[in-house]
DSSP file (Angstrom, degrees, kcal/mol; ACC not computed):
  #  RESIDUE AA STRUCTURE BP1 BP2  ACC     N-H-->O    O-->H-N    N-H-->O    O-->H-N    TCO  KAPPA ALPHA  PHI   PSI    X-CA   Y-CA   Z-CA
    1    1 A M              0   0    0      0, 0.0     2,-0.4     0, 0.0    17,-0.0   0.000 360.0 360.0 360.0 144.9    6.1   -7.6  -15.5
    2    2 A M  E     -A   19   0A   0     17,-3.1    17,-1.9    65,-0.0     2,-0.4  -0.904 360.0-134.5-113.9 142.4    2.7   -6.9  -14.1
    3    3 A T  E     -A   18   0A   0     -2,-0.4    65,-2.1    15,-0.2     2,-0.4  -0.820  20.3-169.5 -96.6 134.4    1.1   -3.4  -13.9
    4    4 A F  E     -Ab  17  68A   0     13,-2.9    13,-2.7    -2,-0.4     2,-0.5  -0.946   9.0-150.5-121.0 144.0   -0.6   -2.3  -10.7
    5    5 A S  E     -Ab  16  69A   0     63,-2.8    65,-3.1    -2,-0.4     2,-0.5  -0.971   9.7-172.0-117.7 127.0   -2.8    0.8  -10.2
    6    6 A V  E     -Ab  15  70A   0      9,-2.5     9,-3.0    -2,-0.5     2,-0.3  -0.976  24.2-127.6-118.0 125.2   -3.0    2.5   -6.9
    7    7 A Y  E     -A   14   0A   0     63,-0.5     2,-0.7    -2,-0.5     7,-0.2  -0.562  15.6-152.8 -76.1 130.9   -5.6    5.3   -6.5
    8    8 A S  E  >> -A   13   0A   0      5,-3.0     4,-1.7    -2,-0.3     5,-1.2  -0.905   4.2-164.6-103.5 109.5   -4.1    8.5   -5.1
    9    9 A Y  T  45S+     0   0    0     -2,-0.7    -1,-0.2     1,-0.2     5,-0.0   0.905  88.2  50.8 -62.8 -43.0   -6.8   10.5   -3.3
   10   10 A P  T  45S+     0   0    0      0, 0.0    -1,-0.2     0, 0.0    -2,-0.0   0.899 119.4  36.6 -62.9 -37.5   -4.9   13.8   -3.2
   11   11 A K  T  45S-     0   0    0      2,-0.2    -2,-0.2     0, 0.0     3,-0.1   0.655  97.7-138.7 -86.5 -16.1   -4.2   13.6   -7.0
   12   12 A K  T  <5S+     0   0    0     -4,-1.7     2,-0.3     1,-0.2    -3,-0.2   0.904  71.9  92.0  54.1  44.2   -7.6   12.1   -7.8
   13   13 A A  E   <S-A    8   0A   0     -5,-1.2    -5,-3.0    -7,-0.1     2,-0.4  -0.949  81.5 -96.2-153.9 167.9   -5.8    9.8  -10.3
   14   14 A Y  E     -AC   7  62A   0     48,-3.2    48,-2.4    -2,-0.3     2,-0.5  -0.751  25.9-145.7 -92.9 140.4   -4.2    6.3  -10.4
   15   15 A E  E     -AC   6  61A   0     -9,-3.0    -9,-2.5    -2,-0.4     2,-0.4  -0.909  18.7-139.6-101.1 133.0   -0.5    5.9  -10.0
   16   16 A Y  E     +AC   5  60A   0     44,-3.3    43,-3.1    -2,-0.5    44,-1.1  -0.780  22.3 179.1 -99.9 136.1    0.9    3.0  -12.1
   17   17 A F  E     -AC   4  58A   0    -13,-2.7   -13,-2.9    -2,-0.4     2,-0.4  -0.947  15.2-148.0-129.3 150.2    3.5    0.6  -10.8
   18   18 A T  E     +AC   3  57A   0     39,-2.3    39,-2.5    -2,-0.3   -15,-0.2  -0.937  20.6 168.5-117.4 147.7    5.3   -2.3  -12.4
   19   19 A A  E     -A    2   0A   0    -17,-1.9   -17,-3.1    -2,-0.4    37,-0.1  -0.967  45.8 -73.5-148.6 158.9    6.5   -5.4  -10.5
   20   20 A P        -     0   0    0      0, 0.0     2,-0.4     0, 0.0    36,-0.0  -0.251  48.6-128.7 -56.7 143.2    7.7   -8.9  -11.5
   21   21 A Y        -     0   0    0      1,-0.1    -3,-0.0     2,-0.0     0, 0.0  -0.797   3.2-146.0 -98.7 135.1    5.0  -11.2  -12.7
   22   22 A D        -     0   0    0     -2,-0.4    -1,-0.1     2,-0.1     0, 0.0   0.507  40.2-114.8 -82.0  -3.9    4.7  -14.7  -11.2
   23   23 A G        +     0   0    0      1,-0.3     2,-0.1     2,-0.0    -1,-0.1   0.378  66.3 140.7  91.2  -4.6    3.6  -16.3  -14.5
   24   24 A K        -     0   0    0      1,-0.1    -1,-0.3     3,-0.0    -2,-0.1  -0.460  44.9-148.7 -72.1 145.1    0.0  -17.3  -13.4
   25   25 A T  S    S+     0   0    0     -2,-0.1     2,-0.4     1,-0.1    -1,-0.1   0.706  80.6  51.4 -88.9 -20.0   -2.6  -16.8  -16.1
   26   26 A H        -     0   0    0      1,-0.1    -1,-0.1     0, 0.0    -2,-0.0  -0.967  66.1-154.1-121.6 133.6   -5.5  -16.0  -13.8
   27   27 A S        -     0   0    0     -2,-0.4    -1,-0.1     1,-0.2    -3,-0.0   0.745  27.8-167.4 -80.0 -22.8   -5.3  -13.4  -11.1
   28   28 A G        -     0   0    0      2,-0.0    -1,-0.2     3,-0.0     0, 0.0  -0.299  39.4 -39.6  70.5-157.2   -8.0  -14.8   -8.8
   29   29 A T        -     0   0    0      1,-0.1     5,-0.1     2,-0.0    20,-0.1  -0.759  67.9 -91.4-106.3 153.5   -9.4  -12.8   -5.9
   30   30 A P    >   -     0   0    0      0, 0.0     3,-1.2     0, 0.0     4,-0.4  -0.345  39.9-118.4 -59.6 143.5   -7.5  -10.5   -3.6
   31   31 A P  G >  S+     0   0    0      0, 0.0     3,-0.8     0, 0.0    19,-0.1   0.840 110.2  46.9 -56.0 -39.5   -6.2  -12.3   -0.5
   32   32 A T  G 3  S+     0   0    0     17,-0.3    16,-0.1    15,-0.2    17,-0.1   0.623  98.2  70.9 -81.7 -11.1   -8.2  -10.3    2.0
   33   33 A A  G <  S+     0   0    0     -3,-1.2     2,-0.3    15,-0.2    -1,-0.2   0.567  77.0  97.7 -81.7  -7.0  -11.5  -10.4    0.1
   34   34 A R  S <  S+     0   0    0     -3,-0.8     2,-0.1    -4,-0.4     0, 0.0  -0.638  85.6   0.0 -81.0 136.1  -11.9  -14.2    0.9
   35   35 A G  S    S-     0   0    0     -2,-0.3     2,-0.2     2,-0.0    -3,-0.0  -0.314 105.8 -37.2  84.5-169.6  -14.2  -14.9    3.8
   36   36 A S        -     0   0    0      1,-0.1     2,-0.3    -2,-0.1    -2,-0.1  -0.576  60.6-106.2 -94.6 156.7  -16.1  -12.4    6.0
   37   37 A S    >   -     0   0    0     -2,-0.2     3,-0.7     1,-0.1    -1,-0.1  -0.570  12.7-145.2 -79.1 139.0  -14.9   -9.0    7.1
   38   38 A S  T 3  S+     0   0    0     -2,-0.3    -1,-0.1     1,-0.2    -2,-0.0   0.645  98.6  65.9 -75.7 -14.0  -13.8   -8.7   10.8
   39   39 A K  T 3  S-     0   0    0      3,-0.2    -1,-0.2     1,-0.1     4,-0.1   0.634 100.5-134.8 -83.4 -14.1  -15.2   -5.1   10.7
   40   40 A G  S <  S+     0   0    0     -3,-0.7     3,-0.1     1,-0.1    -3,-0.1  -0.008  89.0  64.2  89.6 -31.2  -18.8   -6.4   10.2
   41   41 A L  S    S-     0   0    0      1,-0.4     2,-0.3    -2,-0.0    -1,-0.1   0.685 106.7 -91.7-102.4 -20.3  -19.9   -4.0    7.4
   42   42 A G        -     0   0    0      2,-0.0    -1,-0.4    -6,-0.0     2,-0.3  -0.930  52.0 -47.7 139.2-165.5  -17.6   -5.0    4.5
   43   43 A Y        -     0   0    0     -2,-0.3   -10,-0.0    -3,-0.1    -6,-0.0  -0.795  36.8-131.7-109.9 146.3  -14.3   -4.0    3.1
   44   44 A T     >  -     0   0    0     -2,-0.3     4,-2.0     1,-0.1     3,-0.3  -0.517  39.3-104.6 -79.4 162.6  -12.7   -0.7    2.2
   45   45 A P  H  > S+     0   0    0      0, 0.0     4,-0.9     0, 0.0    -1,-0.1   0.876 124.2  53.0 -57.1 -35.6  -11.2   -0.5   -1.3
   46   46 A E  H  4 S+     0   0    0      1,-0.2     3,-0.2     2,-0.2    25,-0.1   0.860 109.1  48.5 -68.5 -34.9   -7.7   -0.7    0.4
   47   47 A D  H  4 S+     0   0    0     -3,-0.3   -15,-0.2     1,-0.2    -1,-0.2   0.845 113.9  45.9 -71.8 -33.6   -8.7   -3.9    2.3
   48   48 A A  H  < S+     0   0    0     -4,-2.0   -15,-0.2   -16,-0.1    -1,-0.2   0.553  99.8  83.9 -89.2  -8.5  -10.2   -5.6   -0.8
   49   49 A A  S  < S-     0   0    0     -4,-0.9   -17,-0.3    -3,-0.2    21,-0.2  -0.477  88.3 -94.4 -92.7 163.5   -7.3   -4.8   -3.2
   50   50 A W  E     -d   70   0A   0     19,-1.3    21,-2.4    -2,-0.1     2,-0.3  -0.430  44.2-111.3 -66.9 150.6   -4.1   -6.6   -3.7
   51   51 A K  E     -d   71   0A   0     19,-0.2    21,-0.2    -2,-0.1    22,-0.1  -0.685  36.0-104.2 -82.3 139.7   -1.2   -5.2   -1.8
   52   52 A L        -     0   0    0     19,-2.4    22,-0.1    -2,-0.3     3,-0.1  -0.477  45.0-114.0 -64.1 125.8    1.5   -3.6   -3.9
   53   53 A P    >   -     0   0    0      0, 0.0     3,-1.6     0, 0.0     2,-0.1  -0.228  30.7 -97.2 -64.7 151.0    4.4   -6.0   -4.1
   54   54 A I  T 3  S+     0   0    0      1,-0.2    21,-0.1    21,-0.1    23,-0.0  -0.453 111.6  29.9 -63.5 136.1    7.8   -5.2   -2.6
   55   55 A G  T 3  S+     0   0    0      1,-0.3    -1,-0.2    -2,-0.1     2,-0.1   0.472  81.7 151.6  90.9   3.4   10.1   -3.8   -5.2
   56   56 A A    <   -     0   0    0     -3,-1.6     2,-0.4    20,-0.1    -1,-0.3  -0.431  33.4-147.0 -67.7 141.3    7.3   -2.2   -7.4
   57   57 A R  E     -C   18   0A   0    -39,-2.5   -39,-2.3    -2,-0.1     2,-0.3  -0.914  14.1-119.4-113.2 137.2    8.5    0.8   -9.3
   58   58 A K  E     +C   17   0A   0     -2,-0.4   -41,-0.3   -41,-0.2     3,-0.1  -0.575  34.1 170.6 -73.3 131.3    6.3    3.8  -10.2
   59   59 A V  E     -     0   0A   0    -43,-3.1     2,-0.3     1,-0.3   -42,-0.2   0.403  54.3 -53.7-123.2  -1.1    6.0    4.2  -13.9
   60   60 A G  E     -C   16   0A   0    -44,-1.1   -44,-3.3     2,-0.0    -1,-0.3  -0.974  46.6-110.7 158.3-170.1    3.3    6.9  -14.4
   61   61 A E  E     +C   15   0A   0     -2,-0.3   -46,-0.2   -46,-0.3   -56,-0.0  -0.981  28.4 159.5-155.0 160.2   -0.2    8.0  -13.6
   62   62 A G  E     -C   14   0A   0    -48,-2.4   -48,-3.2    -2,-0.3     4,-0.1  -0.976  49.7 -91.5-171.3 176.7   -3.5    8.5  -15.3
   63   63 A P  S    S+     0   0    0      0, 0.0   -48,-0.1     0, 0.0    -1,-0.0   0.708 102.8  48.2 -78.5 -21.3   -7.3    8.8  -14.9
   64   64 A T  S    S-     0   0    0    -50,-0.1   -50,-0.1   -51,-0.0     2,-0.1  -0.884  87.6-106.1-122.0 152.2   -8.1    5.1  -15.4
   65   65 A P        -     0   0    0      0, 0.0     2,-0.4     0, 0.0     4,-0.1  -0.383  28.1-161.6 -74.5 154.1   -6.7    2.0  -13.7
   66   66 A K        -     0   0    0      2,-0.2     2,-0.1    -2,-0.1    -4,-0.0  -0.988  56.4 -15.7-131.4 142.2   -4.4   -0.4  -15.6
   67   67 A G  S    S-     0   0    0     -2,-0.4     2,-0.3   -63,-0.1   -63,-0.2  -0.390 119.2  -2.4  68.7-140.9   -3.7   -4.0  -14.7
   68   68 A K  E    S-b    4   0A   0    -65,-2.1   -63,-2.8    -2,-0.1     2,-0.5  -0.660  71.0-125.8 -86.7 139.5   -4.5   -5.0  -11.1
   69   69 A I  E     +b    5   0A   0     -2,-0.3   -19,-1.3   -65,-0.2     2,-0.2  -0.742  42.3 173.0 -83.2 129.1   -6.0   -2.5   -8.7
   70   70 A A  E     -bd   6  50A   0    -65,-3.1   -63,-0.5    -2,-0.5     2,-0.3  -0.773  26.8-135.6-131.1 171.2   -3.8   -2.5   -5.6
   71   71 A S  E     - d   0  51A   0    -21,-2.4   -19,-2.4    -2,-0.2     3,-0.1  -0.907  27.0-118.1-125.6 159.0   -3.3   -0.6   -2.4
   72   72 A M    >   +     0   0    0     -2,-0.3     3,-3.3   -21,-0.2    12,-0.1   0.878  53.3 158.4 -64.5 -36.9   -0.1    0.6   -0.8
   73   73 A G  T 3  S-     0   0    0      1,-0.3    -1,-0.2   -22,-0.1    11,-0.2  -0.254  78.3 -30.7  51.3-128.1   -0.7   -1.6    2.3
   74   74 A D  T 3  S+     0   0    0     -3,-0.1    -1,-0.3    10,-0.1    12,-0.1   0.034 101.6 136.5-106.6  23.4    2.7   -2.1    3.9
   75   75 A A    <   -     0   0    0     -3,-3.3     9,-0.6     1,-0.1   -21,-0.1  -0.386  62.9 -98.4 -69.8 149.3    4.5   -1.9    0.6
   76   76 A P  B     -E   83   0B   0      0, 0.0     7,-0.3     0, 0.0     2,-0.2  -0.331  42.3 -96.7 -64.9 148.9    7.7    0.1    0.6
   77   77 A D     >  -     0   0    0      5,-2.3     4,-3.0     1,-0.1     5,-0.2  -0.494  32.2-131.9 -62.5 131.7    7.5    3.6   -0.7
   78   78 A A  T  4 S+     0   0    0      1,-0.2    -1,-0.1    -2,-0.2   -20,-0.1   0.763 102.4  44.0 -63.1 -25.2    8.6    3.4   -4.4
   79   79 A T  T  4 S+     0   0    0      3,-0.1    -1,-0.2     1,-0.1    -2,-0.0   0.854 128.5  21.5 -90.0 -36.0   11.0    6.3   -4.0
   80   80 A T  T  4 S-     0   0    0      2,-0.2    -2,-0.2     0, 0.0     3,-0.1   0.671  88.7-131.3-106.6 -19.9   12.7    5.5   -0.6
   81   81 A G     <  +     0   0    0     -4,-3.0     2,-0.4     1,-0.3    -3,-0.1   0.638  63.4 132.9  76.9  13.8   12.1    1.7   -0.3
   82   82 A T        -     0   0    0     -5,-0.2    -5,-2.3    -7,-0.1    -1,-0.3  -0.844  58.3-120.7-105.0 134.9   10.9    2.3    3.3
   83   83 A S  B  >  -E   76   0B   0     -2,-0.4     4,-2.2    -7,-0.3     5,-0.1  -0.416  13.5-132.1 -70.3 143.8    7.7    0.7    4.6
   84   84 A W  H  > S+     0   0    0     -9,-0.6     4,-2.5     1,-0.2     5,-0.2   0.863 110.1  54.4 -64.0 -35.6    5.0    3.1    5.9
   85   85 A V  H  > S+     0   0    0      2,-0.2     4,-2.4     1,-0.2    -1,-0.2   0.902 107.7  49.6 -64.9 -40.1    4.7    1.0    9.0
   86   86 A T  H  > S+     0   0    0      2,-0.2     4,-2.5     1,-0.2     5,-0.2   0.920 110.9  49.3 -63.2 -44.3    8.4    1.4    9.6
   87   87 A I  H  X S+     0   0    0     -4,-2.2     4,-2.3     1,-0.2    -2,-0.2   0.925 112.7  47.4 -61.4 -45.0    8.2    5.2    9.2
   88   88 A A  H  X S+     0   0    0     -4,-2.5     4,-2.3     1,-0.2    -1,-0.2   0.893 112.0  50.7 -64.3 -39.7    5.2    5.3   11.6
   89   89 A G  H  X S+     0   0    0     -4,-2.4     4,-2.2     2,-0.2    -2,-0.2   0.916 110.9  47.3 -64.4 -43.9    7.0    3.2   14.1
   90   90 A V  H  X S+     0   0    0     -4,-2.5     4,-2.4     1,-0.2    -2,-0.2   0.902 112.4  50.3 -64.3 -40.7   10.2    5.3   14.0
   91   91 A A  H  X S+     0   0    0     -4,-2.3     4,-2.4    -5,-0.2    -2,-0.2   0.900 110.1  50.3 -64.4 -40.4    8.1    8.5   14.4
   92   92 A A  H  X S+     0   0    0     -4,-2.3     4,-2.5     2,-0.2    -2,-0.2   0.911 111.7  47.2 -65.2 -42.5    6.2    7.0   17.4
   93   93 A V  H  X S+     0   0    0     -4,-2.2     4,-2.6     2,-0.2     5,-0.2   0.914 112.4  49.8 -65.2 -42.5    9.4    6.1   19.1
   94   94 A A  H  X S+     0   0    0     -4,-2.4     4,-2.3     2,-0.2    -2,-0.2   0.914 111.7  48.6 -62.9 -42.3   11.0    9.5   18.5
   95   95 A W  H  X S+     0   0    0     -4,-2.4     4,-2.5     2,-0.2     5,-0.2   0.929 111.8  49.7 -62.1 -45.4    7.9   11.2   19.8
   96   96 A Y  H  X S+     0   0    0     -4,-2.5     4,-2.4     1,-0.2    -2,-0.2   0.933 112.2  46.8 -59.5 -47.6    7.9    9.0   22.9
   97   97 A L  H  X S+     0   0    0     -4,-2.6     4,-2.0     1,-0.2    -1,-0.2   0.883 112.3  50.6 -64.3 -37.8   11.6    9.7   23.6
   98   98 A A  H  X S+     0   0    0     -4,-2.3     4,-1.6    -5,-0.2    -1,-0.2   0.923 114.0  43.0 -66.4 -43.9   11.1   13.4   23.1
   99   99 A T  H  X S+     0   0    0     -4,-2.5     4,-1.7     1,-0.2    -2,-0.2   0.850 113.0  53.2 -72.2 -32.3    8.1   13.7   25.5
  100  100 A R  H  X S+     0   0    0     -4,-2.4     4,-1.3    -5,-0.2    -1,-0.2   0.895 107.8  50.8 -66.0 -40.2    9.8   11.4   28.0
  101  101 A K  H  < S+     0   0    0     -4,-2.0     4,-0.5     1,-0.2    -2,-0.2   0.885 108.4  52.6 -65.8 -38.8   12.9   13.7   28.0
  102  102 A K  H >< S+     0   0    0     -4,-1.6     3,-0.8     1,-0.2    -1,-0.2   0.879 107.5  52.1 -63.9 -38.1   10.7   16.8   28.6
  103  103 A R  H 3< S+     0   0    0     -4,-1.7    -1,-0.2     1,-0.2    -2,-0.2   0.798 104.8  55.7 -70.3 -28.3    9.1   15.1   31.6
  104  104 A T  T 3<        0   0    0     -4,-1.3    -1,-0.2     1,-0.2    -2,-0.2   0.548 360.0 360.0 -83.5  -6.0   12.4   14.3   33.3
  105  105 A R    <         0   0    0     -3,-0.8    -1,-0.2    -4,-0.5    -2,-0.1   0.474 360.0 360.0 -80.5 360.0   13.6   17.9   33.3
């Protein structure tokens, strides 16, 4: 198992997650940190970090990072198993349908 740390801005602390370890001995560089940034100025911490793997479980929190520093990215919420992109998409469709229904009245 590998430990990942995701910084929580509201809590001002790291949340620790565990996920299956692939067996590699060297972690290398985060996938998005290779090459140049499309934004022109550089990377945000979330862009330059590893994405939290699917199936990661929250195991605690603390003031310092442990293991690999990661970002939530499109990883599922550890409590519900639902992707943030999926939640945002469902909310957008619900909002559209609600406003469309109001206009047709």
